[in-house]
C-alpha positions as CSV (number, residue, x, y, z in Angstrom):
1,M,19.9,-14.0,15.1
2,D,22.9,-11.8,15.8
3,R,22.0,-8.1,15.4
4,T,25.0,-7.4,13.1
5,L,24.1,-10.3,10.8
6,R,20.4,-9.2,10.8
7,D,21.4,-5.6,9.9
8,Q,23.6,-6.9,7.0
9,L,20.7,-9.0,5.7
10,V,18.4,-6.0,5.8
11,R,21.0,-3.9,4.0
12,D,21.4,-6.6,1.4
13,D,17.6,-6.5,0.8
14,L,17.6,-2.7,0.4
15,D,20.5,-3.0,-2.1
16,Q,18.5,-5.2,-4.4
17,R,16.5,-2.2,-5.5
18,D,17.8,-1.3,-9.0
19,A,17.4,2.4,-9.9
20,G,18.1,1.7,-13.6
21,Y,15.5,-1.1,-13.7
22,V,13.0,1.2,-11.9
23,A,13.7,3.9,-14.4
24,A,12.8,1.5,-17.3
25,M,9.9,-0.4,-15.7
26,I,7.9,2.0,-13.5
27,P,7.0,4.5,-16.2
28,V,5.7,1.7,-18.4
29,L,3.6,0.4,-15.6
30,G,2.4,4.0,-15.0
31,R,1.3,4.4,-18.6
32,I,-0.6,1.1,-18.4
33,M,-2.3,2.3,-15.2
34,K,-3.3,5.6,-16.9
35,L,-4.6,3.8,-20.0
36,Y,-6.5,1.0,-18.3
37,F,-7.6,2.6,-15.0
38,R,-7.4,6.2,-16.1
39,S,-5.5,6.7,-12.9
40,E,-4.9,10.2,-11.5
41,V,-2.6,11.1,-8.6
42,H,-3.0,14.5,-7.0
43,G,-0.7,16.2,-4.4
44,M,2.5,14.1,-4.8
45,D,4.4,17.4,-4.4
46,R,3.2,17.4,-0.7
47,L,5.8,14.8,0.0
48,P,9.0,16.3,1.6
49,A,11.4,17.1,-1.2
50,E,14.1,15.1,0.5
51,G,14.7,12.8,3.4
52,G,12.7,9.9,4.8
53,A,8.9,9.7,4.9
54,L,6.4,7.1,5.7
55,I,3.5,6.9,3.1
56,V,0.5,5.4,4.7
57,S,-2.4,4.4,2.4
58,N,-5.6,2.4,2.3
59,H,-5.3,-0.8,0.1
60,S,-7.8,-1.7,-2.6
61,G,-8.4,-4.2,-5.3
62,G,-8.5,-7.6,-3.7
63,L,-5.8,-10.0,-4.9
64,M,-5.0,-7.7,-7.8
65,A,-4.5,-4.4,-6.0
66,M,-3.1,-1.6,-8.2
67,D,-2.3,1.0,-5.5
68,V,1.5,0.4,-5.6
69,P,2.2,0.9,-9.4
70,I,-0.1,3.9,-9.4
71,I,1.6,5.6,-6.4
72,A,5.1,4.5,-7.5
73,A,4.7,5.8,-11.0
74,A,3.6,9.2,-9.7
75,F,6.5,9.2,-7.2
76,V,9.1,8.5,-9.9
77,E,7.5,11.1,-12.2
78,E,7.8,13.7,-9.4
79,F,11.2,12.8,-7.9
80,G,13.0,10.6,-10.5
81,P,14.0,6.9,-10.2
82,H,17.1,7.6,-8.2
83,R,15.3,8.8,-5.1
84,P,14.7,5.5,-3.3
85,L,11.1,4.4,-2.8
86,Y,10.5,1.0,-1.1
87,V,7.3,-0.9,-0.6
88,L,6.6,-3.0,2.5
89,A,4.7,-6.0,1.1
90,H,3.4,-9.3,2.2
91,D,5.8,-12.3,2.0
92,V,3.6,-14.0,-0.6
93,L,4.8,-11.5,-3.2
94,L,8.4,-12.1,-2.5
95,N,8.6,-15.9,-1.9
96,N,7.8,-17.0,-5.4
97,P,9.4,-16.9,-8.9
98,A,8.3,-13.3,-9.4
99,G,10.1,-12.3,-6.2
100,A,13.2,-11.1,-8.0
101,F,11.2,-8.7,-10.1
102,F,9.5,-7.2,-7.0
103,R,12.8,-6.9,-5.1
104,R,14.5,-5.0,-8.0
105,C,11.5,-2.6,-7.9
106,G,12.1,-1.9,-4.2
107,F,9.7,-4.4,-2.5
108,L,10.7,-5.6,1.0
109,A,9.0,-7.9,3.5
110,A,6.7,-5.9,5.7
111,N,8.5,-5.9,9.1
112,R,9.8,-3.4,11.5
113,D,13.5,-4.0,10.8
114,N,13.0,-3.3,7.1
115,A,10.9,-0.2,7.8
116,D,13.5,1.2,10.2
117,A,16.3,0.5,7.7
118,V,14.6,2.3,4.9
119,L,13.6,5.3,7.0
120,S,17.0,5.7,8.8
121,S,18.7,5.6,5.3
122,G,16.7,8.7,4.3
123,A,14.5,6.9,1.8
124,V,10.7,6.8,1.5
125,T,8.6,3.8,2.0
126,I,4.9,2.9,1.4
127,V,3.0,0.9,4.0
128,F,-0.6,-0.4,4.0
129,P,-1.4,-0.8,7.7
130,G,-4.6,-2.6,7.0
131,G,-2.8,-5.0,4.7
132,D,-4.7,-8.2,3.9
133,Y,-7.6,-7.2,6.1
134,D,-8.1,-3.9,4.2
135,V,-7.5,-5.2,0.7
136,A,-10.0,-8.0,1.1
137,R,-12.8,-5.8,2.5
138,P,-16.3,-6.3,1.1
139,T,-17.7,-3.8,-1.4
140,A,-20.1,-2.6,1.2
141,K,-17.1,-1.1,3.0
142,A,-15.2,0.0,-0.1
143,N,-14.8,3.6,1.1
144,V,-14.1,3.0,4.7
145,I,-10.7,3.6,6.2
146,D,-10.1,0.6,8.5
147,F,-6.7,-0.7,9.4
148,G,-8.0,-3.5,11.6
149,G,-6.6,-2.0,14.7
150,R,-3.0,-1.9,13.4
151,T,-1.1,1.1,14.7
152,G,2.5,0.1,14.5
153,Y,3.1,2.6,11.7
154,V,2.8,5.5,14.2
155,R,5.6,4.3,16.4
156,T,7.7,3.5,13.3
157,A,7.4,7.1,12.1
158,L,8.0,8.5,15.6
159,D,11.1,6.4,16.3
160,N,12.7,7.3,13.0
161,G,11.8,11.0,13.1
162,V,10.0,11.0,9.8
163,P,6.6,12.4,8.9
164,I,3.6,10.2,8.1
165,V,2.2,11.1,4.6
166,P,-1.4,9.9,4.4
167,V,-2.6,8.8,0.9
168,V,-6.1,7.7,0.0
169,S,-7.5,6.2,-3.2
170,I,-10.9,5.5,-4.6
171,G,-12.0,3.1,-7.3
172,G,-9.8,0.1,-6.8
173,Q,-12.3,-1.8,-4.8
174,E,-14.8,-1.4,-7.6
175,A,-12.7,-3.6,-10.0
176,Q,-15.0,-6.5,-9.0
177,L,-17.8,-7.2,-6.6
178,H,-16.3,-8.2,-3.2
179,L,-18.6,-10.3,-1.2
180,S,-16.6,-11.5,1.8
181,R,-13.0,-11.6,3.2
182,G,-13.4,-15.4,3.4
183,A,-11.7,-15.8,6.7
184,T,-13.4,-19.1,7.5
185,I,-12.5,-20.5,4.1
186,A,-8.8,-19.6,4.6
187,K,-8.8,-21.3,8.0
188,V,-10.6,-24.5,6.9
189,T,-8.5,-25.0,3.8
190,G,-5.2,-24.4,5.7
191,I,-4.3,-21.4,3.5
192,A,-4.2,-19.1,6.5
193,S,-1.4,-21.1,8.2
194,R,0.5,-22.2,5.0
195,F,0.7,-18.8,3.4
196,R,0.3,-16.5,6.4
197,F,-2.7,-15.0,4.6
198,P,-5.8,-15.3,6.7
199,Y,-8.4,-14.6,3.9
200,V,-9.7,-16.2,0.7
201,P,-11.6,-13.2,-0.8
202,V,-15.0,-14.2,-2.3
203,S,-15.8,-12.1,-5.2
204,V,-17.8,-11.9,-8.5
205,G,-16.1,-10.6,-11.6
206,F,-15.0,-11.2,-15.2
207,P,-14.5,-13.8,-16.7
208,F,-14.9,-16.5,-14.1
209,G,-17.9,-15.1,-12.2
210,L,-17.9,-16.3,-8.6
211,S,-14.3,-16.7,-7.4
212,F,-12.9,-18.0,-4.1
213,G,-9.5,-16.3,-4.5
214,F,-8.7,-18.5,-7.5
215,P,-9.0,-18.3,-10.4
216,P,-8.5,-14.6,-10.0
217,N,-10.9,-12.5,-12.1
218,L,-9.5,-9.7,-14.2
219,P,-10.1,-6.2,-12.7
220,L,-12.6,-4.1,-14.5
221,P,-11.2,-0.8,-16.0
222,T,-12.4,1.2,-13.0
223,K,-11.2,4.7,-12.7
224,I,-8.7,5.0,-9.8
225,T,-8.1,8.4,-8.2
226,T,-5.4,8.9,-5.6
227,Q,-4.9,11.9,-3.3
228,V,-1.8,12.7,-1.2
229,L,-2.6,14.6,2.0
230,D,-0.4,17.0,4.0
231,P,2.4,15.3,6.0
232,V,1.9,14.7,9.7
233,D,4.8,15.5,11.9
234,V,3.9,13.3,14.8
235,A,6.2,14.7,17.5
236,A,5.5,18.4,16.5
237,E,1.7,17.9,16.5
238,F,1.2,15.4,19.3
239,G,4.3,15.7,21.4
240,P,7.4,13.6,21.8
241,D,5.6,10.7,23.6
242,P,2.1,10.8,22.2
243,D,-0.7,8.4,22.7
244,V,-0.3,6.1,19.6
245,A,-4.0,5.3,19.5
246,E,-4.8,9.0,19.4
247,V,-2.4,9.6,16.6
248,D,-3.8,6.7,14.6
249,E,-7.3,7.9,15.1
250,A,-6.4,11.4,13.9
251,V,-4.6,10.0,10.8
252,R,-7.4,7.7,9.9
253,G,-9.9,10.6,10.5
254,R,-8.1,12.8,8.0
255,M,-7.9,10.0,5.5
256,Q,-11.6,9.3,5.9
257,D,-12.5,12.9,5.4
258,A,-10.4,13.0,2.2
259,L,-11.9,9.7,1.0
260,D,-15.4,11.0,1.6
261,E,-14.6,14.0,-0.5
262,L,-13.4,11.8,-3.3
263,K,-16.6,9.7,-3.0
264,R,-18.7,12.9,-3.2
265,R,-17.0,13.9,-6.4
266,R,-17.3,10.4,-8.0
267,R,-20.4,10.3,-10.2
268,F,-20.7,6.5,-11.0
269,P,-19.0,3.3,-9.8
270,V,-16.3,2.0,-12.2
271,L,-16.9,4.9,-14.7
272,G,-15.7,7.5,-12.2
């Protein structure tokens, strides 16, 4: 595809975000999150007050992850709806009848072109490097930071001259009992190739009991606590041409330390 045409298509995607719609919708979602999940977000003021930033977070909750509305509501509360916040998301969220809703809220397909366009425009974006691998992790690894070897976020931040802002959350993976990612099921059934989603999470929850991705169980009202960490200026801390693997290891290490602290403070699963 011609570069000029591709840039225009990316810009058109960015322009679908509707600040007025966000102003009306996100606070409502935020109140729902606080009522049902008793959500708490700490440290949102650590984000740079202006300019681009790459929020990097673990991803929790299986097929009904609540990270985005919780983080987005706190962002809007801190900075207002007119400071653009975009979410780099899986295509499956956008290529369905609900896609228009997500695009108006600032969701974009998770690819490098979109990430570069957002950050070069001076906006903030959220990325979950672990993506489907992370969100489908079994309960036994609920509090482990594991991006599945994906390190592209480091180069994205470095190339665009923006800080990485690590964010960790706890509680989301307790919304039901996650048994397996279900990679074999996804491959055998053809879901992996058809939907570009390599997992069919196997879980136990309410009201359907054992679920193989569908029907999706309702999430338990688990308490979700989110912590924003200090920004990481990659070039300043690691040099202008750093070892990407080293930076990724350092970022994940800081996130794991913060998640371990949240785990230490958490008294009971689900209850918080």
